[in-house]
PASEBA-1860 file (N, C-alpha, C; in nm, 3 decimals):
! residues 85
1> MAIARKDT> 0.020/-1.186/-0.350/0.002/-1.265/-0.266/0.140/-1.376/-0.218 ~ 0.217/-1.413/-0.376/0.344/-1.521/-0.381/0.449/-1.460/-0.310 ~ 0.457/-1.302/-0.300/0.605/-1.242/-0.210/0.535/-1.241/-0.111 ~ 0.398/-1.206/-0.033/0.383/-1.204/0.070/0.382/-1.366/0.156 ~ 0.357/-1.490/0.079/0.364/-1.594/0.089/0.574/-1.670/0.124 ~ 0.626/-1.579/0.073/0.743/-1.588/0.011/0.773/-1.708/-0.078 ~ 0.681/-1.715/-0.164/0.665/-1.840/-0.280/0.779/-1.736/-0.389 ~ 0.913/-1.771/-0.436/0.968/-1.672/-0.469/0.960/-1.782/-0.632
9> SLAFANLR> 0.957/-1.874/-0.654/0.903/-1.941/-0.787/0.813/-1.873/-0.826 ~ 0.690/-1.872/-0.768/0.557/-1.778/-0.831/0.589/-1.608/-0.825 ~ 0.647/-1.557/-0.745/0.677/-1.442/-0.783/0.768/-1.404/-0.894 ~ 0.878/-1.469/-0.896/0.956/-1.438/-0.993/0.892/-1.487/-1.161 ~ 0.761/-1.564/-1.166/0.739/-1.569/-1.272/0.629/-1.489/-1.295 ~ 0.552/-1.422/-1.179/0.504/-1.303/-1.212/0.545/-1.183/-1.206 ~ 0.670/-1.128/-1.196/0.771/-1.064/-1.180/0.788/-1.078/-1.398 ~ 0.834/-1.145/-1.435/0.830/-1.168/-1.582/0.704/-1.113/-1.664
17> QVDDDRYS> 0.580/-1.140/-1.587/0.478/-1.106/-1.681/0.463/-0.902/-1.682 ~ 0.544/-0.838/-1.570/0.545/-0.731/-1.585/0.614/-0.636/-1.666 ~ 0.555/-0.529/-1.671/0.623/-0.483/-1.815/0.739/-0.391/-1.784 ~ 0.828/-0.379/-1.869/0.938/-0.344/-1.808/0.981/-0.182/-1.795 ~ 0.850/-0.082/-1.844/0.866/0.020/-1.824/0.775/0.025/-1.678 ~ 0.768/-0.076/-1.586/0.733/-0.011/-1.496/0.792/-0.070/-1.385 ~ 0.956/0.037/-1.362/1.053/-0.047/-1.284/1.028/0.018/-1.182 ~ 0.927/0.114/-1.134/0.929/0.129/-0.980/0.851/-0.003/-0.914
25> RLAEFYLD> 0.757/-0.049/-1.004/0.674/-0.162/-0.920/0.745/-0.294/-0.933 ~ 0.843/-0.326/-0.998/0.947/-0.404/-1.013/1.032/-0.410/-0.919 ~ 1.081/-0.257/-0.873/1.141/-0.218/-0.779/1.107/-0.252/-0.620 ~ 0.980/-0.252/-0.589/0.857/-0.283/-0.502/0.868/-0.409/-0.481 ~ 0.890/-0.516/-0.592/0.878/-0.668/-0.561/0.982/-0.692/-0.529 ~ 1.143/-0.664/-0.569/1.248/-0.705/-0.533/1.258/-0.667/-0.423 ~ 1.202/-0.538/-0.368/1.251/-0.509/-0.240/1.123/-0.616/-0.148 ~ 1.062/-0.636/-0.186/1.004/-0.721/-0.066/1.048/-0.865/-0.040
33> LGMWDKAA> 1.097/-0.894/-0.161/1.222/-0.988/-0.190/1.320/-1.034/-0.097 ~ 1.380/-0.884/-0.076/1.519/-0.880/-0.066/1.630/-0.873/-0.127 ~ 1.590/-0.873/-0.247/1.664/-0.849/-0.354/1.705/-0.735/-0.383 ~ 1.787/-0.704/-0.265/1.841/-0.556/-0.271/1.916/-0.517/-0.457 ~ 2.000/-0.572/-0.481/2.069/-0.514/-0.601/1.966/-0.516/-0.698 ~ 1.864/-0.593/-0.732/1.785/-0.597/-0.841/1.682/-0.462/-0.818 ~ 1.653/-0.417/-0.684/1.543/-0.346/-0.625/1.606/-0.214/-0.680 ~ 1.773/-0.227/-0.662/1.838/-0.054/-0.658/1.849/-0.044/-0.830
41> INIEKAYV> 1.874/-0.145/-0.933/1.881/-0.141/-1.043/1.717/-0.068/-1.100 ~ 1.647/-0.126/-1.056/1.475/-0.118/-1.084/1.473/0.032/-1.029 ~ 1.529/0.103/-0.924/1.493/0.217/-0.856/1.543/0.335/-0.934 ~ 1.690/0.295/-1.011/1.754/0.397/-1.107/1.677/0.407/-1.195 ~ 1.627/0.326/-1.257/1.600/0.305/-1.422/1.425/0.383/-1.370 ~ 1.372/0.383/-1.262/1.289/0.424/-1.226/1.267/0.584/-1.223 ~ 1.390/0.629/-1.171/1.432/0.760/-1.129/1.487/0.857/-1.274 ~ 1.534/0.742/-1.359/1.599/0.816/-1.485/1.448/0.845/-1.575
49> ARQVGLVY> 1.335/0.756/-1.562/1.230/0.733/-1.628/1.141/0.855/-1.535 ~ 1.150/0.931/-1.469/1.100/0.975/-1.370/0.937/0.933/-1.323 ~ 0.945/0.761/-1.301/0.821/0.686/-1.276/0.777/0.799/-1.154 ~ 0.631/0.807/-1.190/0.601/0.872/-1.039/0.557/0.797/-0.923 ~ 0.553/0.670/-0.984/0.527/0.514/-0.901/0.608/0.516/-0.792 ~ 0.752/0.583/-0.784/0.869/0.554/-0.767/0.854/0.623/-0.601 ~ 0.744/0.732/-0.601/0.723/0.807/-0.485/0.570/0.812/-0.428 ~ 0.523/0.779/-0.510/0.397/0.855/-0.478/0.284/0.682/-0.498
57> YSKITLPE> 0.232/0.672/-0.382/0.091/0.544/-0.417/0.237/0.399/-0.456 ~ 0.319/0.410/-0.353/0.400/0.299/-0.367/0.465/0.294/-0.219 ~ 0.537/0.173/-0.217/0.572/0.118/-0.062/0.720/0.215/-0.055 ~ 0.796/0.255/-0.180/0.913/0.298/-0.222/0.919/0.444/-0.161 ~ 0.891/0.482/-0.012/0.854/0.588/0.028/0.982/0.654/0.113 ~ 0.995/0.536/0.231/1.130/0.585/0.313/1.241/0.476/0.280 ~ 1.343/0.537/0.228/1.477/0.425/0.218/1.514/0.381/0.378 ~ 1.532/0.477/0.456/1.540/0.417/0.584/1.464/0.255/0.638
65> DYADHPAL> 1.395/0.235/0.569/1.306/0.128/0.609/1.382/0.004/0.572 ~ 1.455/0.020/0.410/1.512/-0.056/0.386/1.696/-0.121/0.424 ~ 1.695/-0.248/0.357/1.849/-0.276/0.413/1.944/-0.191/0.375 ~ 2.073/-0.166/0.461/2.189/-0.067/0.462/2.304/-0.115/0.348 ~ 2.220/-0.137/0.247/2.299/-0.154/0.116/2.365/-0.080/0.036 ~ 2.492/-0.091/-0.004/2.581/-0.016/-0.096/2.461/0.030/-0.238 ~ 2.434/-0.072/-0.266/2.357/0.002/-0.408/2.222/0.042/-0.356 ~ 2.171/-0.006/-0.273/2.004/0.073/-0.232/2.055/0.218/-0.187
73> NKAFDKPE> 2.145/0.242/-0.139/2.188/0.361/-0.041/2.255/0.440/-0.187 ~ 2.305/0.416/-0.287/2.339/0.486/-0.394/2.185/0.492/-0.482 ~ 2.120/0.410/-0.520/1.975/0.429/-0.569/1.925/0.528/-0.503 ~ 1.915/0.572/-0.412/1.834/0.688/-0.336/1.892/0.797/-0.313 ~ 2.018/0.770/-0.304/2.085/0.907/-0.320/2.081/1.009/-0.417 ~ 1.969/1.070/-0.433/1.954/1.163/-0.553/1.879/1.313/-0.464 ~ 1.929/1.399/-0.543/1.873/1.565/-0.476/1.768/1.528/-0.482 ~ 1.673/1.526/-0.578/1.536/1.530/-0.592/1.467/1.423/-0.513
81> LKKLF> 1.507/1.306/-0.502/1.465/1.207/-0.401/1.439/1.235/-0.261 ~ 1.587/1.285/-0.211/1.622/1.335/-0.093/1.479/1.441/-0.065 ~ 1.431/1.554/-0.171/1.354/1.655/-0.113/1.217/1.562/-0.088 ~ 1.182/1.467/-0.177/1.053/1.428/-0.164/1.042/1.315/-0.028 ~ 1.130/1.252/-0.030/1.107/1.200/0.116/1.120/1.253/0.234
END
C-alpha cells in the first residue's frame, strides 16, 4: 500500500524489514518506486542467487515495461532471462 500511495518514507521502512535473500522482491519494490539503480542491483543479486521470484509470480516479467535505464538494461541482459521473457 505504501508504494501504491507513493509514501516513500513508509515504503523504505517496510523495505528494511524484508530479508536480504529476497532480492527479487526488493527489486519489485524499487521498480515500483522508480529507483532504477537499486532495482538493477537487486535484479542482479536475484539472478546470481537464481531466485525463481525474478520470473515467476513476479511483476518482473517484461523488461520492456520499465525505464530505458542502462543499469536495468544490463541487469535484464542475461541469456537465460531473455529465453524466459
